[in-house]
Structures are given as C-alpha cells and as structure tokens.
C-alpha positions as a printed Julia matrix, in Angstrom:
251×3 Matrix{Float64}:
  54.55   95.5    82.41
  54.29   92.79   84.55
  50.94   93.42   86.02
  47.92   91.54   85.14
  50.43   88.61   84.0
  49.33   86.65   87.27
  45.73   85.13   86.92
  45.86   82.32   88.96
  45.92   81.98   93.11
  45.79   84.99   95.87
  48.3    85.07   98.46
  48.33   87.51  101.01
  51.49   89.63  102.25
  51.48   87.27  105.19
  51.85   84.15  102.93
  54.79   85.76  101.46
  56.44   86.37  104.52
  55.9    83.72  106.78
  57.76   81.36  104.45
  60.76   83.35  104.89
  60.51   84.17  108.47
  60.04   87.79  106.89
  57.82   90.66  107.98
  54.65   91.74  105.96
  56.4    95.15  105.64
  59.53   93.52  104.24
  57.35   92.42  101.47
  56.14   95.38  100.64
  59.22   97.31  100.78
  60.29   94.52   98.43
  57.89   95.53   96.03
  58.31   99.18   96.27
  61.78   98.39   95.4
  61.06   96.18   92.05
  62.33   93.31   93.55
  58.85   91.39   93.27
  56.53   92.5    90.19
  53.6    95.11   91.1
  50.75   93.73   92.92
  47.21   93.77   91.63
  44.55   95.5    94.31
  41.47   93.7    95.45
  38.05   95.94   95.39
  39.2    97.0    99.0
  42.58   97.97   97.84
  44.63   95.19   99.35
  47.62   93.64   97.78
  46.68   90.54   95.9
  50.16   88.51   95.16
  50.29   85.24   93.22
  52.56   82.22   92.99
  54.51   84.21   90.67
  55.39   86.79   93.4
  56.54   83.97   95.81
  58.74   82.77   92.96
  60.23   86.12   92.74
  60.51   86.54   96.58
  62.36   83.31   96.35
  64.75   84.04   93.2
  65.68   87.43   95.14
  66.63   85.68   98.57
  68.73   83.03   97.0
  70.31   85.56   94.76
  71.29   87.58   97.8
  73.12   84.97   99.32
  75.6    84.8    96.65
  75.58   88.28   95.04
  74.81   90.42   98.08
  71.87   92.32   98.53
  72.47   95.48   96.56
  73.17   93.29   93.53
  69.98   91.13   94.37
  68.14   94.26   93.77
  69.69   95.06   90.75
  69.07   91.76   88.9
  65.61   91.05   90.24
  64.66   94.98   89.51
  65.75   94.51   85.82
  64.08   91.14   85.24
  60.65   92.39   86.32
  61.34   95.36   83.79
  62.42   92.87   81.35
  65.72   93.61   80.91
  67.09   90.22   81.15
  70.37   91.28   79.38
  71.39   93.68   82.23
  70.36   91.14   84.75
  72.64   88.56   83.26
  75.36   91.28   82.8
  75.05   91.84   86.69
  75.56   88.08   87.19
  78.78   88.02   85.09
  80.01   90.5    87.26
  79.66   89.08   90.03
  81.06   85.77   88.55
  84.23   87.49   87.36
  84.81   89.22   91.15
  84.53   85.67   92.81
  87.39   84.53   90.03
  89.4    87.17   91.2
  88.71   87.06   94.79
  90.11   83.32   93.86
  92.98   84.51   92.18
  94.07   86.8    95.45
  93.76   83.77   97.47
  95.87   81.49   95.42
  98.21   84.18   95.34
  98.58   84.81   99.19
  98.78   81.22   99.73
 101.48   80.87   97.13
 103.19   84.17   99.02
 103.16   82.84  102.56
 104.54   79.46  101.52
 107.7    81.08  100.29
 108.26   82.89  103.55
 110.39   80.59  106.0
 110.53   81.76  110.29
 112.04   84.46  111.68
 115.55   83.52  112.56
 116.52   83.26  116.21
 119.8    85.34  115.64
 119.29   88.64  114.86
 121.61   88.83  112.84
 123.23   92.25  111.14
 120.59   95.3   111.26
 119.3    96.32  108.12
 118.51   99.85  106.63
 116.02  101.3   104.55
 117.82  101.67  101.64
 119.04   97.65  101.77
 115.73   96.47  102.7
 113.8    98.91  100.1
 116.13   96.8    97.31
 115.72   93.83   98.71
 111.73   94.14   98.02
 111.67   95.9    94.91
 110.12   98.95   96.56
 110.88  102.23   97.21
 111.98  103.76  100.48
 109.1   105.65  100.51
 106.73  102.73  100.77
 108.48  101.41  103.4
 108.08  104.62  105.62
 104.27  104.42  104.33
 103.64  101.22  105.89
 105.32  102.51  108.95
 102.71  105.55  109.19
 100.11  103.03  108.9
 101.42  100.69  111.63
 102.39   97.69  110.22
 106.17   98.03  110.43
 107.93   99.54  114.06
 111.4    99.66  113.27
 114.18  101.04  115.99
 116.68  103.82  115.19
 120.23  103.82  115.57
 120.86  106.28  118.24
 123.67  107.6   116.6
 122.38  108.58  113.27
 118.51  108.78  113.88
 118.74  106.12  110.63
 115.73  103.76  110.75
 117.07   99.73  111.47
 115.31   96.75  110.59
 115.49   93.63  113.1
 114.98   90.08  111.43
 111.51   90.3   112.28
 110.95   93.42  110.84
 112.4    92.11  107.7
 109.73   89.22  107.83
 106.86   91.63  108.34
 107.86   93.68  105.31
 108.04   90.66  102.99
 104.6    89.41  104.48
 103.24   92.71  103.83
 104.55   92.94  100.29
 102.95   89.45   99.24
  99.81   90.48  100.89
  99.69   93.55   99.13
 100.38   91.74   95.4
  97.62   89.63   96.71
  95.01   92.21   96.7
  95.12   93.36  100.25
  94.57   96.66  101.38
  96.85   98.21  104.24
  93.67   98.49  107.09
  93.36   94.98  106.06
  96.82   93.76  106.44
  97.18   95.6   109.91
  95.18   93.15  112.22
  97.27   89.95  110.37
 100.25   91.19  110.89
  99.68   91.51  114.55
  98.66   88.23  114.77
 102.02   86.91  113.21
 103.76   89.06  115.14
 101.74   87.4   118.77
 102.53   84.24  117.11
 105.91   84.72  115.97
 105.25   82.93  112.9
 103.02   83.16  110.32
 100.85   79.65  111.6
  97.64   81.98  112.28
  97.0    82.71  109.28
  96.71   79.4   107.87
  92.85   79.78  109.81
  91.96   83.08  108.07
  93.33   81.41  104.84
  91.38   78.45  105.13
  87.99   80.78  106.53
  88.53   82.79  102.99
  88.9    79.58  101.14
  85.52   78.3   102.81
  83.62   81.46  102.18
  84.4    81.4    98.47
  83.2    77.76   98.07
  80.1    78.85  100.16
  79.74   81.73   97.77
  79.98   79.83   94.58
  77.48   77.29   95.71
  74.88   80.09   96.74
  75.03   81.8    93.28
  74.45   78.01   91.64
  71.15   78.09   93.93
  70.69   81.83   93.02
  71.2    81.17   89.27
  68.64   77.66   89.76
  65.94   79.84   91.49
  66.31   82.53   89.02
  65.95   80.34   86.03
  62.73   79.11   87.67
  61.18   82.44   87.82
  62.35   83.21   84.4
  60.74   80.21   83.27
  57.4    81.09   85.37
  57.22   84.5    83.87
  57.7    83.62   80.39
  54.6    80.38   81.02
  52.28   83.31   82.34
  53.2    85.24   79.24
  52.33   82.62   76.47
  48.86   81.85   75.4
  47.66   78.85   77.43
  46.2    75.75   75.4
  42.98   76.04   76.83
  42.64   79.57   75.76
  43.79   78.65   72.17
  41.42   75.11   72.22
  38.49   77.47   73.37
  39.27   79.86   70.44
  38.64   77.35   67.9
C-alpha cells in the first residue's frame, strides 16, 4: 500500500533511531506494529528507510505525548492503512476525553471551594441516617465508603450505632464531591489521608494545580501531535501525486 512510495533518500534503522535516542530494535518494532510504513529491502535484505519513515516516526512520538502509546499506535496504523477517517475519529475521542477531564477538574475545584473548615467544637455527634439525608445519599453508600477505608466513624457504646464527628462529616462531604467529580474510591483514599493529616483541604490545592498543569501539557502535546501528523499526511500525499518532472518527461 505505502510500499515503493518512497523513492528518494535511503536511511538505515540507526539513522532513525539516533534522532530520538531509540534503539534500532525499537524502530524495527514500530515498523512491525504498523507505526511506520513497510520499508523496502536492499539486495542484501537490509531495511531501506526513507525521509517519509523519519516523518512517520516523528509524528508517532509526538502523538504519544498527547494521546498515549496505545492510541498513537492505532492512529498511525490507520493512516498507514489509508484509513485516515479512522485516525481522525481516534483523535476526536482523545479530545473529547480531555474536555471531560477539564470538566471534572472544574467540578472538583468548585466542590472544594464550597467546603468549610472543620469546627473546633466537635458539637453533637451525627448518626448515619441524618448524615445520609444531609448528603442526599443512602446509608448503604456511607457504609461502602467506610469499608473502603474512607470513613472511620466511632460507635455509640450503648447502642453500637455509627457516630460521625465533625471531621467525619467534613470527610463525607469531600468524598461526595470528589465522587461527583468522577474520582473512584481508590483514588479518593490518598486525598482524604492528606486532608486528615493537615487538618484541612489545603493539601489538595497542590494536587489540583498539578492536575491543571498536566491537562494543559496534554492539550499542548495534542497540538504538537496534530502538526506532526499533518506534515506526515502531506508528505504521503505528495509522494502519491505525479511529479512535475515526470509530467514534463512524458510530453
């Protein structure tokens, strides 16, 4: 399909590998995976890569930073199989996921801003039914959070009922907001531990800043990947088009 399209310049596997600090085996593996178009062979059976292969490798590595390795492989494989629509669909899905991640971050930030500090006065203990009604969840949900190690209510010595302190109530509110933001229970556990250790939600500010920074970096990486892929697509199209020189010779 893309074989014999490249007719100018010969590159060895080491030439492609050196540019990115890769091994020659990695380059061969990328070709086998469909990330690079199939290479022609010399009379002695050696792979003969071209500048087009070098562009394909640059595009792939740029895509990895924004889309992840698995998706980047699928995108390049689709392009090299002339299924560009499939490649663009995969890119659209990654952008959709990035948009959802941004919305999740915004929801979590808004939820945390609404949480107040833990009162110094422990106040009246809260029982499970009252806390469940306050949060708008079922008592079974609070018990599930407890089994996951997120809540640690005391027990009334006379009745054995769960008793939630002011700190427990704050933790439950935080858990609920993080769940609304899309966090899974295993992801929430270390955040709750940080809040407990510091006595407030301040430790999460660094986590949220880091999350924001990573989302921005991912968005920028997607832009760079798109530019590199566009260059590769243009190079493929140019090699498929009849050259001016060939047209002149034929007249």
